[in-house]
Each structure stands twice: as structure tokens, then as C-alpha cells.
N, C-alpha and C positions, 0 to 999 in steps of 0.2 A: 504493500500500500504506500509505503514511503517513496519507492521508486516512481510509482505512477503519479502521486499527488504533487511531487516537485518537478514534474515535466512542465515545460513552458506553456502556460495557458491551457493545459489539458486536464488539470486536476478536477474541475467540476464533473467531467465525463467519467474520469477514473473513479471518483467518489460514488457516482450514480451506479456504475457497474458493480462496485464492491457491495453497496447497500442492497441492490437488487439480488445479487448472488446470495448474500447472507439471508435475506428474507425468504427467497425461494427455497433455499436448502433447509432452513429451519422450519418453515411453515407448510410447505407443499406436501400433503399426504402424511403428516407426522403428528396428528392429534391422537391422543393427548401428548403434549410435549413433556419429555422426561426432565428430571432435575439435571441430569448430565448435559442435556441439550441446552437448558437454560444457562448453566454455568459456561458452556462453550460459547453461547451467544454473547453473554456478558463479557467474557474474556476477549472475544473478537471485537466487540464494540469499544472496550477500553483501549485495546491496541490501536484501533483506528483513530480514536480521539487523541491518543498520545502522538501518533504520526501526523495528525492534522494540526496540533496545537501551535507549532511555530508559524504555519501559514495563517491560521486564524489570528494570531497575535499581530502578524504583519498587516493583515487586512484591517484590523481594528485601529492600528496606528497610522495607516497610510491608505485610507479608504478611497480618496480621489485618485491617487496614483494607481491603485489596483483596478479601479473602474476603467480608467483610460487604457490600461494595459490589456484588459479583457476585450474592450469594444473596438479598439483601433485596428485589429487584424481580422475582424469578422468578414466572411465572404458575403454576408448579406448587405454590406456597405459598398460592394463593388458594382460597377456599371453592368457587368454581365448578369448578376443576380437580379438587379432591378429591371432588366430588360425581359426577364422571364414572364410568360403569360399564364399566371395562375399556379395553383398548387400542383397540378399534374406535371407541368413543365419543371417546377422546382424539384419534385421527387425524381424525375428523370435526370435532371442535372446532377443531383446528389449521387444517384446510383452510377452514373457514368464516371463521375470523379472517384467514387469508391473503387470501381474496377480499375480505373486509371492509376490509382495509388499502388495496387498490387503489380500492375504491369510495369510501372516505373521502378518499382522496388528491385526488380530482377532482370527485366528485359529491355526497357527503354529509358535509361537514366537521363534525367535532365538536371543541369546544374542549378542548385539553389544558392543564390548569392547572399544568403544569410548564414546557412550552416555549412556551405561548401560541399554538400553531398551532391551526387550525380556525376562526379568525375568518372566514376565506375559504378557498376551496379552495387546496391547496398547489401543485398542478400544474394548469394550465388544461386542460380536457377536450380541446381541439384539440391541444395539445402532447402530451398523453398518447397520443392516437390516432396522431399522427404518429410518436411514439417507438416504439410497439408495431409499427407498420407497418415502420419502419426496422429494428427488431430482426429481424423475419421476413425482410426483404429481405437484411439482412446475413448471416444464417445460410444463406441460399440462394445469394447471389451474391458474398459477400465473406468467405468462411470463412478468415479469418486469425487470428493469435493475439489481436490487440486486440479483434476482434469476439467471439471466444470468451470471453475473460475478462470483457468488458463484459456479455455475455449472462448469464454465471454470476452476476455481482454483482447485476445488475438482478433476476434471477429468484429468487435465493437469499436475499439480504440482508433482504428483508421478514420472514423468519422470525425475525430478531433482535427485531423489534417484536412479532411474534405471541407469542413465548415470554417476554416481559417486560411490565411494567406501567409506565405513565407515561413521559413523554418520548419519545413514539413516533418523531417525525421525526429526532431527534438520532441514533437508532440506525440509520437507513437513509439518512442524508444522503449517504453515499458513492455512492448511485445517481444523484445529480443530474447530474454531468458526463457520465455515460454515457447518461442519457436525452437530454441535449442532443446528444450525438454521434449517437444513433439518429434524432433529428429531422432532423439534417443529412443523414444517409444517405437518409432517405425523400424529402427535398426534391430532393437531387441526382439520385437514381435516377428520380424522377418527371420531372425535366427531361430526362434521357437517354432515357427511354421516349418522351416527347413528340417529341423531336428525331428519333428513329428511325422513328416511326410516322406522324407528321403533318407538315403543311407548316409554313411559318414562322409563319403565323397561329395554328396550333394550339400551337406552341411558346411563343409570346408569351402566349397565353391561359393556358397552364399556369403560366408564370412569374408572370403577374399574379395568378392565383388563389392561388398559394403565398405571394406577397407580401402579399395581403390577409389570408389566414388567419394568417400569422405576425405581421403587424403588429397585427391585432386581438388575438391571444392574448397577445403580449408586452406591449403597452400596457396591456391589462386586468390582466395579472399584476403589472406594475410599480405600477399604481394600487392594486391590492388590497393589495400589501405596504406601500408607503410611505404611503398615505392611509387606506384602510379599516382595515388591521391596525395601522399605525403610530400612528393617532390614536384607536384604540379604548380604552375604559376597561379592557377585559380585559388588553390588552398592558401598559398603564401599571401595573396592579396586580401582574401576574405578574412583570414585569421590574423591580419595586421602585424606582420613581423616587424616593420619599422617602429610601430607603437610599442610593441613588446621590448625591443632592444632599447628604445628611449626610456621606458619605464625602469628597466633593470639598471640603466645608467643613473637615473635619478636616485634609485635606492642606494647606489654605491657612493653618492656624494656625501662628503663630510662638511661640517661647519655650518649647517643649516642655511644654505644659500637661498636667495630669491630666484625663482625659476620663471622665465618668460618663455611661454610655449607657443610656437607658431606651426600650425598644421592645417592643411585644407580639408582633412578627413576627420580628425578627432579633436575633441576638447581635452584639456588636461584633467578635467573631472570625469572622463570616461571611466566606467567602473573597473576595467582591468588595471588601470594605473592605481586606483585606490586600493586594490588588492595586492599588486606587485610592489608598489612603493608607497605604503601608507603614510610615511613620515614626510613625503615631499610637500613643499609649500611653494605654490606658484600661482600664476594667472595666465589666461589666454591673451595673446597679443596678435592673433590672426584676425583677419576681416570676418571670417566665417563664424567665429565663436566669441569674439571680444572686440577690442579697439586696436587697430593696427598702429603699433608704436614701437620704434627701435631705440628709444632714448632710455638712459639710466639716470635715476634721480641722483643728485649730487651727494646726498647723505647716505646713499645705499652702501651696504657692505658687499659681500661677494654676490655677484649676479651671474646667472647662467642662462644664456639664450639657447633654446633647442629648436632646430629647424627640421621639418619633415616635408617631403613631397614638393609641392610647388614653391615652397619657401626656402629651399636649400640655397639658391643663389644669394639670398639676403644676408648670409653670413659675411659676404665681402663688404657690405655696407657697414655692418657693425664693427668689423675688424678695422676698417679705415677710420671710423669714428673713435674707437677705443683700442689703440694698437698695443696696449699692455696686456692683452688677454692671451688665452691658449685655446687652440682648436682640438676637439676630440671628435673622431669620426667612427661611426658604427658601420660595419660591413658584414654582408652575407654573400657567399659565393662570388666574391669579387665586386659586389654592387653596394653602393652606399645606402644605408637604411636611415640614418639621421646624422646631423652635424650639430655639435654643441660648441658654444664659444663661452669660455669662462672669463668674465671680466673681473679683474681684481679691484679691490677698493682703491 
């Protein structure tokens, strides 16, 4: 429940799935309810409240921020949705997008410029096929609470993506461990079927085939993530390598300097900096996020200018005006990520 609730803007649907699961499992065809079931239900509810409490505390103290975050990415605010002619067209749109989610997951990836997914497929087609087979097998042969809640999460949570825009995979990441579980169910049940129906050679052939399929799919998936995705220019741009390098540089500074930050993409108050360099003290001097200004106050102590992106050439103006400074350059793969100019008092 914690994994699902803390997905970006998907927690209301996660909570609904968990509550519906608990209610259906405890109440459907179980009258009279036993004391053991009451205790189990109360334990489940307490665990759910504990996992929800930090989110509830945040909402209580940041109601307006939470409301804006929930509403600003809704698909219902898009022109495509408003152009739909009535409920039938809306249902058709939702179902087409639902099918499209699974298709993009494994067969037709599309780059998401928020999460950087889509450089390769997110789930290898072999793993997806095994997971769907395992889901069907589980519902037929292993109808227990874990299979039921896993099935509900896998089948329902993609609607969190369908009904929102941008950042697709973060809203459905909760399905990942359950897809892995269903892959395992498919493999284990396949081995049991082979052992029951065939001789030893057939069993070993089945095990070997499963090993080859899983080995190929997993190694391909690992290469896709760490090499193809990890080294792609799309990932490097979306995950803000220049901002990361500049933040780590800010964290390394001593003497509590005043930082003047100039970037065309990020503010100095962007949350990753607040996490990576919590003690940094500075202000935006870019046109995009503040007031463009390259001057230093006469009474200022140590001042550090940081330039990123379109503002990189501006270091020359500051150096000409304050020649007693020192340049620090961040690089990755031979390319400049940021330039800092430390102006001494």
C-alpha cells in the first residue's frame, strides 16, 4: 500500500483499489464474519492508515498545493477530452488509451519527456506475456487474497495513467512487483504441468526453455535500462545532469557563500537542489526565474555565480567585471555541464 499510495498523483486510485479489495474479500459470501476475520480486517485497516498518515499530514498542511497538483494533469482538462461527444465517446476514448498503455509498455514505446521512459520498451514482451499468463493461471488455480489484490492492481492501476497526462510510468509503477510475481507463477505452474504430464526429459526441456526465455528477457531488459536508456541523450537531458552537477558543486562549497544562479531551465529552488545541497543559500539571477543581474553588492562576502545552458557565455562578462575570481567548470563526457565563477570579497 505504501508503494502505491506514494506514486505521483495515483494514490486516490490505489486507495480505492485496496479498500474495494478488503471489503470484497471480507464481506462477499462470508457471513457471519468470524473474530479472526474481524481482527484481520482491523489489522489491515490500521496498516493502511499508518501508510497513509504522512500523505494525509501533507495534504492537511498544504491543501492548495495538493489540489493544484491533482487537477493540473487531468486528461479531462485537455482539448481532446472536451472535444468528445458525450459519455459513449468518453468511454471509448478511455478504453483505447487503456489498450494503448499496454501496447506502449512493451511494443511501441514513446518517449515521455517527464520520466524519460520510452527510450526502450518498459517491460520486455516475453515478460509481459508470461505475466499475463501467470495472472490467468493465478485467478484459476491460486485464488487467494494476494492473487486477488495483485490482479486488481495490475488491471486497474493503468487507469491512473489513462486519466492523466505526462509521467505515465510513475503512476503505474506499483504494478511492477506484481507483474514479476505473475511471471513467477507462470514459470512454476509450467514446470508443474510438465512434471505431471511428461517424462523427465520433457520436464528438463520445459525448465531449459523457461531459463532461456527468462535469461534473454532479463538480460535484454537490464541492457536496455543501464546502457540504451542510461546513456541516451534523452535521459541525460530529462534527468538534468547539469543541474545535478551544479547542485553537488554547491554542496561542496565552504564559507557559506552567496550563490547567484543563472539557468534557462531550472530555478535554484528546484526540489533536487534542496535535497542534494540543503545548506546552499542563493537566489535566481536569470530572466526566467528572477531578475537578470550580474552585479555584486559592495559589502558582499564570497559570491559564487553559477551559469547553466544559455547563460554559460555570461561568465566572461562577470570575469571582466571582477577579475579577482576563479572559474570552476563541470564536465561530463567531455561536455560542459555548468560554469561557476567564485568572486572573492
